[in-house]
SEPA-532287 format. One record per residue: residue in three letters; x, y, z of N, C-alpha, C in turn. Coordinates in steps of 0.2 Angstrom, whole numbers, padded with zeros to 4 digits, always signed. Example, Ala and Ser with C-alpha at 12.3 -4.5 7.8 and 13.67 -1.06 7.14 Angstrom:
<babas>
ALA+0066-0028+0039+0062-0022+0039+0066-0016+0039SER+0064-0011+0035+0068-0005+0036+0064+0000+0039
</babas>
This chain:
<babas>
MET+0015+0002+0094+0019-0001+0096+0021-0003+0089SER+0031-0001+0088+0034-0002+0084+0040-0008+0082THR+0039-0014+0076+0043-0017+0074+0045-0013+0066CYS+0053-0015+0070+0058-0013+0062+0063-0017+0062CYS+0061-0020+0057+0068-0023+0052+0075-0021+0048GLN+0079-0021+0046+0085-0018+0045+0082-0022+0036THR+0083-0019+0031+0082-0017+0025+0088-0021+0020ASN+0084-0026+0017+0093-0030+0014+0096-0026+0008PRO+0103-0028+0002+0105-0024-0004+0101-0024-0007HIS+0095-0027-0007+0092-0027-0014+0086-0024-0010GLN+0080-0024-0007+0080-0018-0005+0081-0010-0005GLU+0086-0008-0003+0091-0001-0002+0088+0003-0008GLY+0088+0000-0013+0087+0006-0018+0080+0008-0018THR+0075+0006-0016+0069+0007-0013+0067+0012-0007ASN+0071+0011-0002+0070+0014+0002+0074+0020+0001GLU+0081+0021-0001+0082+0026-0002+0078+0034-0006PHE+0075+0028-0010+0072+0033-0015+0065+0036-0014PHE+0061+0031-0011+0057+0036-0005+0055+0040+0000THR+0061+0037+0003+0064+0041+0010+0063+0048+0008ARG+0064+0048+0000+0066+0058+0000+0060+0059+0000PHE+0056+0058-0002+0050+0059-0003+0046+0060+0006SER+0049+0055+0009+0044+0056+0015+0042+0064+0017LYS+0047+0070+0017+0042+0073+0023+0041+0078+0018LYS+0039+0078+0011+0032+0080+0006+0026+0078+0009TYR+0026+0072+0010+0019+0066+0010+0019+0067+0018ALA+0023+0070+0026+0021+0071+0030+0020+0079+0031LYS+0022+0082+0026+0020+0088+0027+0012+0089+0024ARG+0009+0087+0017+0004+0085+0017+0000+0084+0020PHE+0000+0077+0023-0002+0073+0030-0004+0079+0036ARG-0001+0081+0035-0003+0085+0042-0004+0094+0042LYS-0004+0094+0034-0012+0099+0034-0018+0097+0033GLY-0018+0090+0033-0025+0087+0035-0028+0085+0025LYS-0021+0085+0022-0024+0084+0013-0023+0078+0013LEU-0025+0074+0007-0022+0066+0008-0024+0067-0002GLU-0020+0061-0005-0022+0064-0010-0026+0061-0017LYS-0029+0062-0021-0038+0059-0025-0037+0053-0024VAL-0030+0048-0026-0032+0042-0027-0031+0038-0020GLN-0031+0042-0012-0030+0042-0006-0036+0043-0006ARG-0040+0049-0007-0046+0046-0006-0051+0043-0009PHE-0052+0044-0013-0055+0036-0017-0052+0030-0015LEU-0047+0028-0010-0046+0022-0007-0048+0024-0002LEU-0051+0024+0003-0054+0027+0006-0062+0029+0005GLU-0062+0029+0001-0074+0030+0001-0073+0022-0002GLY-0071+0020-0006-0070+0012-0007-0070+0007-0001VAL-0066+0010+0004-0065+0005+0010-0070+0006+0014ARG-0073+0011+0016-0081+0014+0019-0085+0011+0017LYS-0087+0007+0012-0092+0004+0009-0092-0002+0013GLU-0092-0004+0018-0091-0008+0025-0090-0004+0030PRO-0094-0004+0038-0089-0002+0042-0086-0003+0045VAL-0080+0002+0046-0075+0001+0049-0072+0000+0056THR-0075+0001+0061-0078+0000+0067-0075-0006+0067SER-0071-0006+0073-0066-0008+0078-0063-0014+0071LYS-0063-0014+0064-0058-0017+0058-0049-0017+0061GLU-0046-0023+0060-0040-0024+0059-0037-0022+0052ILE-0030-0016+0051-0030-0014+0045-0024-0016+0040LEU-0020-0021+0037-0015-0021+0037-0014-0018+0028ASP-0007-0012+0029-0010-0006+0025-0001-0010+0021ILE+0001-0011+0017+0007-0013+0012+0011-0005+0009GLY+0014-0004+0010+0019+0001+0006+0016+0006+0010CYS+0015+0009+0018+0008+0013+0021+0014+0021+0020GLY+0019+0021+0019+0022+0027+0020+0021+0029+0024VAL+0020+0035+0025+0020+0040+0033+0013+0040+0037GLY+0010+0033+0034+0003+0031+0036-0007+0037+0036SER-0006+0040+0030-0010+0042+0028-0017+0038+0029LEU-0019+0034+0026-0023+0030+0026-0025+0026+0033HIS-0022+0022+0036-0024+0018+0044-0022+0021+0048LEU-0020+0028+0047-0020+0032+0053-0028+0038+0054THR-0032+0037+0045-0038+0041+0045-0040+0033+0048LEU-0043+0028+0046-0046+0022+0048-0045+0023+0053LEU-0040+0024+0058-0039+0022+0063-0041+0030+0070LYS-0043+0034+0066-0047+0042+0066-0057+0039+0066GLU-0057+0031+0065-0062+0031+0061-0068+0027+0062GLY-0063+0024+0070-0065+0019+0074-0062+0011+0071ALA-0056+0010+0066-0054+0004+0065-0050+0003+0072ALA-0048-0004+0072-0046-0007+0081-0040-0006+0080ARG-0034-0009+0075-0026-0007+0076-0026-0008+0068ALA-0019-0007+0071-0018-0008+0061-0007-0009+0060VAL-0006-0011+0054+0000-0013+0054+0002-0011+0049GLY+0007-0007+0048+0009-0002+0041+0017-0007+0038VAL+0017-0009+0033+0021-0013+0034+0026-0006+0024ASP+0034-0004+0025+0036-0001+0020+0045-0001+0020MET+0047-0002+0013+0055-0006+0014+0057+0004+0014ALA+0053+0011+0013+0056+0014+0015+0057+0018+0023GLU+0063+0018+0025+0063+0022+0033+0062+0027+0034GLY+0063+0032+0030+0061+0038+0033+0051+0037+0032MET+0048+0035+0028+0042+0034+0027+0037+0033+0035LEU+0043+0025+0036+0041+0022+0043+0041+0030+0048ASP+0047+0033+0047+0050+0037+0056+0042+0041+0053LYS+0041+0043+0049+0034+0048+0050+0028+0046+0051ALA+0026+0042+0048+0021+0038+0052+0020+0035+0060LYS+0025+0033+0064+0026+0032+0070+0027+0040+0071GLN+0033+0043+0070+0031+0050+0073+0020+0053+0074PHE+0019+0050+0067+0009+0053+0067+0005+0050+0073ALA+0006+0043+0072+0005+0038+0077+0005+0043+0082SER+0012+0044+0087+0011+0044+0094+0010+0053+0093GLN+0009+0054+0088+0005+0064+0090+0000+0064+0089LEU-0007+0055+0086-0011+0056+0086-0015+0052+0093GLY-0012+0051+0098-0013+0047+0102-0013+0039+0099MET-0011+0035+0093-0011+0031+0091-0007+0022+0091ALA-0002+0028+0095+0006+0024+0096+0004+0015+0098GLU-0001+0015+0102-0003+0006+0107-0006+0002+0099LYS-0010+0005+0094-0017+0004+0088-0012+0002+0083THR-0007+0004+0083-0001+0006+0078+0007-0001+0079GLU+0009-0005+0074+0014-0010+0073+0017-0007+0067TYR+0024-0005+0066+0026-0002+0058+0030-0009+0059VAL+0030-0012+0054+0035-0015+0051+0040-0013+0042LEU+0049-0015+0044+0053-0012+0039+0055-0017+0038GLY+0053-0019+0028+0056-0023+0024+0051-0023+0019ASP+0052-0031+0016+0048-0031+0012+0042-0035+0011PHE+0037-0033+0010+0031-0038+0014+0030-0044+0012VAL+0034-0048+0007+0032-0054+0004+0038-0058+0010GLU+0043-0055+0010+0048-0059+0016+0047-0056+0023ARG+0043-0053+0023+0039-0053+0032+0031-0058+0034LYS+0030-0060+0026+0023-0060+0028+0025-0065+0036ASN+0027-0067+0038+0028-0074+0042+0025-0071+0048GLN+0028-0064+0050+0027-0060+0059+0022-0056+0057LEU+0016-0057+0050+0012-0055+0050+0004-0057+0049GLY+0000-0054+0055-0005-0059+0054-0013-0057+0050ASN-0016-0060+0051-0021-0057+0046-0026-0051+0046ALA-0028-0048+0042-0032-0039+0043-0038-0041+0041ASP-0043-0038+0044-0051-0039+0042-0051-0033+0033ILE-0044-0029+0032-0044-0022+0030-0037-0023+0025THR-0035-0022+0019-0030-0022+0017-0030-0019+0011ILE-0025-0014+0013-0023-0007+0006-0017-0007+0004LEU-0017-0008-0004-0009-0007-0004-0012-0001-0013ASP-0009+0006-0011-0008+0010-0014-0001+0014-0016LYS-0002+0012-0024+0006+0012-0027+0009+0008-0025VAL+0008+0002-0024+0012-0003-0021+0015-0009-0028VAL+0009-0008-0031+0010-0016-0037+0016-0014-0041CYS+0016-0006-0044+0020-0005-0048+0028-0007-0045CYS+0030-0008-0040+0035-0008-0036+0040-0014-0035TYR+0032-0018-0038+0039-0026-0037+0037-0031-0043GLU+0042-0030-0044+0043-0037-0051+0040-0043-0049ASP+0037-0048-0046+0037-0053-0044+0029-0052-0041VAL+0025-0048-0047+0018-0046-0042+0016-0052-0040LYS+0016-0056-0045+0009-0064-0043+0010-0064-0037THR+0016-0062-0033+0015-0067-0027+0013-0063-0021LEU+0016-0054-0025+0014-0048-0019+0005-0050-0018MET+0003-0052-0025-0005-0053-0024-0010-0057-0020GLU-0004-0063-0021-0008-0071-0019-0007-0070-0011THR+0001-0065-0007+0002-0066-0002-0003-0063+0000SER-0004-0055+0000-0008-0051+0003-0017-0051+0004THR-0019-0057-0002-0024-0056-0001-0025-0064+0003GLN-0021-0068+0002-0022-0071+0007-0023-0070+0015LYS-0022-0066+0015-0020-0064+0024-0026-0057+0024THR-0031-0059+0019-0038-0051+0019-0044-0057+0021LYS-0045-0052+0027-0053-0059+0031-0058-0057+0024SER-0058-0051+0022-0063-0045+0021-0063-0042+0015ILE-0058-0032+0016-0060-0030+0011-0051-0027+0009TYR-0051-0028+0001-0042-0026-0003-0043-0023-0008ALA-0042-0016-0006-0042-0010-0010-0033-0009-0012PHE-0035-0008-0019-0024-0006-0022-0027+0000-0026SER-0022+0002-0029-0021+0006-0034-0016+0005-0037HIS-0019+0006-0045-0013+0006-0052-0011+0010-0056PRO-0006+0010-0059-0007+0014-0064-0013+0013-0069ARG-0014+0019-0073-0020+0018-0078-0019+0014-0084ARG-0024+0010-0087-0021+0007-0096-0022+0007-0097SER-0017+0015-0099-0020+0023-0103-0012+0022-0111LEU-0013+0022-0116-0004+0022-0116+0002+0028-0113LEU-0004+0033-0111+0001+0039-0109+0004+0036-0104MET+0002+0033-0099+0003+0030-0094+0009+0026-0097LYS+0007+0020-0097+0010+0015-0101+0020+0016-0104ALA+0017+0024-0108+0024+0028-0110+0027+0030-0106ILE+0025+0032-0102+0029+0036-0095+0031+0032-0091PHE+0029+0025-0090+0032+0020-0084+0037+0017-0089LYS+0036+0016-0096+0042+0010-0100+0046+0015-0099THR+0045+0026-0099+0052+0027-0101+0058+0029-0097GLN+0052+0029-0087+0053+0024-0082+0061+0021-0082ILE+0058+0016-0085+0059+0010-0084+0067+0008-0088PHE+0066+0010-0094+0070+0013-0097+0075+0015-0094VAL+0077+0023-0092+0081+0027-0089+0083+0024-0083CYS+0078+0021-0079+0081+0018-0072+0087+0012-0073SER+0087+0009-0079+0090+0002-0084+0097+0005-0085LEU+0096+0013-0090+0101+0014-0091+0104+0019-0087LEU+0101+0022-0081+0106+0021-0077+0110+0017-0070ARG+0107+0010-0075+0106+0006-0068+0106+0007-0058THR+0101+0008-0059+0099+0012-0054+0095+0006-0049SER+0097+0008-0043+0093-0001-0038+0086-0002-0037PHE+0083+0006-0039+0077+0006-0039+0073+0007-0047ARG+0069+0001-0047+0064+0001-0054+0058+0000-0054PRO+0052+0005-0057+0046+0002-0057+0046-0001-0063HIS+0041-0004-0062+0037-0009-0066+0030-0010-0071TRP+0030-0012-0075+0025-0014-0079+0022-0019-0080HIS+0016-0021-0079+0010-0025-0079+0005-0026-0084ASP+0004-0030-0085-0002-0031-0085-0008-0032-0082TRP-0013-0025-0082-0013-0023-0076-0022-0029-0074LEU-0024-0030-0081-0031-0034-0079-0031-0040-0078TRP-0023-0042-0078-0021-0050-0074-0018-0050-0069VAL-0017-0044-0065-0014-0041-0058-0024-0042-0054ARG-0028-0037-0059-0034-0039-0055-0038-0044-0056SER-0036-0050-0061-0039-0056-0061-0035-0063-0054LEU-0030-0057-0053-0025-0063-0046-0029-0062-0038VAL-0034-0054-0039-0036-0055-0034-0043-0058-0037THR-0050-0057-0040-0054-0063-0040-0054-0071-0040ALA-0046-0072-0042-0043-0080-0041-0044-0081-0034GLN-0043-0075-0030-0040-0077-0023-0051-0079-0019GLY-0056-0077-0021-0057-0079-0019-0063-0072-0016PHE-0060-0064-0020-0066-0058-0021-0069-0055-0026GLU-0073-0049-0022-0077-0049-0031-0073-0039-0030LEU-0076-0037-0037-0074-0029-0036-0082-0028-0033VAL-0081-0021-0030-0087-0017-0025-0085-0010-0026TYR-0082-0009-0028-0080-0003-0032-0072+0002-0034GLU-0073+0006-0038-0070+0007-0045-0071+0014-0045ASN-0065+0018-0048-0065+0024-0048-0057+0026-0048ALA-0056+0032-0055-0048+0034-0053-0047+0041-0057THR-0042+0041-0056-0039+0047-0057-0033+0047-0066ILE-0032+0053-0065-0030+0054-0071-0022+0046-0072ALA-0021+0049-0070-0013+0041-0069-0015+0035-0063TRP-0023+0037-0061-0022+0028-0055-0027+0027-0057GLN-0030+0019-0057-0034+0016-0056-0036+0015-0048VAL-0041+0016-0046-0042+0014-0038-0047+0006-0039ALA-0045-0001-0037-0050-0005-0038-0052-0008-0028VAL-0056-0010-0026-0060-0009-0020-0064-0020-0021TYR-0062-0023-0018-0064-0028-0017-0067-0033-0011LYS-0072-0035-0011-0075-0039-0006-0075-0046-0004ARG-0069-0051-0002-0072-0056+0000-0078-0059-0001ILE-0078-0065-0004-0085-0066-0004-0086-0075-0005SER-0078-0078-0004-0080-0085-0002-0079-0087+0005GLU-0078-0093+0007-0078-0094+0013-0069-0095+0013ARG-0066-0093+0018-0057-0094+0019-0056-0102+0025
</babas>
């Protein structure tokens, strides 16, 4: 099943920016390939059984992560993304894999769409936190919807990555583009997860990205 909401003017820049990359990501997934950071996210998620679990994939792109978990026995997945092109590809893959009935797709800002989304056993955010200015609301809202496993990736805390992001932010500001990346205090961002009753159970990294997977330890 697919549910699509129109983007508002504030999201149009993000929509346009990431839709440009949808064909590239679809080509990779069609070949059965995942990015290294995605493989690490799945490795961390698989620390707990995924069979019969419900997944919330925020910034789902072409569906690589949740469709992989559905193939491994997960029960259902909801994918949320601001890029219409990404969701179009995700829907196509879900249909081709015979998983259309197990998937739902929502176009728009996760925080704005939260009331139409239920809770999930597993929540995944791959390279999402650096696209949000109000990352505190994003983290608190998404962790509150997570019953068990919370997995996300963020830029590594290195001088190189900080310089790259700051340069991108400056260029976007100079050109007055409607999409701009954001650099946050990543230790503080991670503390927002533990404050919601989670503990770190897996961690790994690529040259550019840090992967952190948490498990809920407190009663909801």
